[in-house]
N, C-alpha and C positions, 0 to 999 in steps of 0.2 A: 430718506425713507418716510413713507406716509404712515402717520400714527392714527389719525382720525379722519373720517370722511362723513360729511352730512349730505344726504341725497334727498332733495325735494321734500324737506321736512315741514310739516304743519303741526300746530298745536292749538286746539280749541278748548274753551271753557264754556260752561253754561251758567248764566245768571238770570234767574226768573224765567227759565225756559228759553232764553234768548242766547243764541250761539255767539260767542266772542272769539274771534281768531287772533290769538296773540302772536303766532308765528305763521308765515304764509310762504311756503315753497322755497325755503332757503337751502342752498347748496354751496359747499366749499370744502376744502381739505386743510389739514394741519400736518406739516412735516416735522420730523424730529428736530428739536432745537428752535423751532419758530417762536417768535414773540408776536402775538396777535392782540390788537386792541379793538374792542367793539364799543362804538359810541352811538349816541342817539338821544333824543329827548325822553323824558319820563313817559313810560307807557308804550315805548316803541318796540318792546319785545326782547330787550337785551338780556335781562335776568332769566327770562323763560328759556331763551336759546342756550344760555350757559348751563342751566339745570338739565336740559336735554342732552347736551354734550357730555356732561359729567355722570350720566347714568342715574340721575336722581328723579327724572320725570319722563315717562314714556310718551313718545309723539303720537298724535292722532293718526298721522299718515307719514310715510317716508321712512328712511333708515338713518341710523347713526352707527357707523362701523368703526371698530377698533381693530387695526391690522386686518382689515377685510372681513372681520366677523361681526355680524349684527349684534350690538349690545343687548337689545331688548328681546332677543330670542334665547339668551342665556338663562340658566337657572338662577333663582334668587341668590343661592349660595355663591355661585361663580361671579355674579355681578357684584356681590358684596365684597368679594376678594379683590376685584378690580378697583372698586372705589377705595378700598383700604390700602392697596399696595401699588397700584399703577397710577391712580389719580391722587392729587392732593387738592385741598380746598381752603381758600381764605375768603372770609365774608366781611361785610362792612362792620359787623359786631363780632368781636373776637370769639365769643362762646367758650371762654376758658372756664374750667371748673374751679369755683372759688375756694374749695377746701384743699386744693392741690397746689404745690409750689410750681414755679415756672418750669423747673426741670421735669417734674412729674407730668405736667400738662403736655410738654413736648414729647414725652415718652409714650403717651397713650396709644397712638397708632401702632407702634411696635409691640406694645403689650397685647393689644387686640390680635395682632398677627402671631403672637406667642414666640417672639424672637428671644434669643438668649439675653438675660438680664444684664450681664456685664457689658455686652456689646451695645445694648440699648442705652445704658447710662452713659457710656463713652461717647456715642454719637450725639445724644441730646446735649451733653456738655460742650462738645465741639461746635455744634450749631449755634448754641447760645453765645459762645465766645466769639464766633464770627460776626455776630450782630451786636457786639458790645454789651452783652448781658452777663459777663463772667461773674461780676459781683452781685448779681440779682437773682441767681439761680434758685436760691432758697426762699425767695419772696413769693407770697401768694398774690393773685391778681389785684386784690384790694390795696396792696402796698405798691403797686406799679402805676406809672402814668399811662395815659391812653396809647401813646406811641410805643411804650415798652410792652404793653399788653399785645399790641398788634404784631410786634416783632416776635413775641412768643408764638403767636398764631402762625406766622410765616414759618418759623422753625418746625412747628408741629406738622405743617403741610409737607415739609421736606423730609420728615423723619424717616419714612420708608423708602427714600430715594425714588420718588415717583417719576414717571416718564413725562407727565404733564400736570401743571397746576392750573386750576381754575380760580380766578379771583374776582369776586363780585363787589365792586365799589370798596376795595379793601381799605381805603383811607377816607371814606365819605364822611365820617364823623370826627375827623381830626383837622386841626388848623393847617394852613398851607405849609408852614415850615416843617412841622412834624410829619405831615403827609409826604413831603418830598424825601425826608429821611427814610421813611418806610418803603417808598418806591425804590430808592437806591438799594436798600437791603434786598428787596425782592428781585429786582433786575440782576444785581450782582451775583446773588446766589444761584439764580437760574442759569445765567450765562456761564458761571464757573462749573456747574455740574452738567450743562447741556440739556437741562430740563426745559421742555416746551412750556410756554406761558400764554394763557388766554385771560385777558383782563377786560372786564366791563367797567366803564368809567364815564363820568361827566367831565373829567379833568383833561381838557384838550391838549395841554403840553405833552402828555404821555404819548400822543400819536407820533411825535417826532422820534421816539425811542423804539418804535415797533418795526418789525419786518413787514407786517401787513396791517391795514386798518379797514374794518368793515363799518360802514355807517348804516344804521337801521332807521326805518320810519314806518310806522303802522305795521310792524311785523315783517317787513320785507327789507332785503339788502338793496339800498338805493345807490350805493357807491362802494367799490372795492379799490383799494390803493396799496401798491407794494412800494416799499421804500428802500429795497435793496436791489 
């Protein structure tokens, strides 16, 4: 089943009245359960494309469709619900709230969605146990390692059982060994739940674990590769 489709999408910025095209005419689709890795050099448009897909940034031209409905024709309220309950996000920096425990940080998306507190606590604890954080649930971010903080961020992204997770350089600030552990957690959880995953990365070994690989250069897809 097709979840997302990008149709001839462009995104331009203006710097000192000069137009800069970050994304130029990209088209592709994402099926349920797909794992897609987007690679390319710095400035190639990877992160911009991810924010367009995730409903965070409106394209200058073209369409981003979720189940055949254009994301950017939706009301702000409906789009917010989709970002909270249908999409999950993991960024290079974990963006955890320092005053909250690991459990409380993971619970945030469900609290925003006003889900039942007992069910929310149970799911947060189950997710943290699955990523080896059973004994760290009551620790605040400042008491956790970088890898542990990012595992909490992964659990938070999965809290509302999203259909797709967007991850933008999710381990870019971690050492290789720790990064590989976080990658394993992210991949395993998505495959276990059937969640689609779109990852922007500079880490080439991840391409071997994807169903599809998109290579970007100067805002355009210069290569598409399917590994299944």
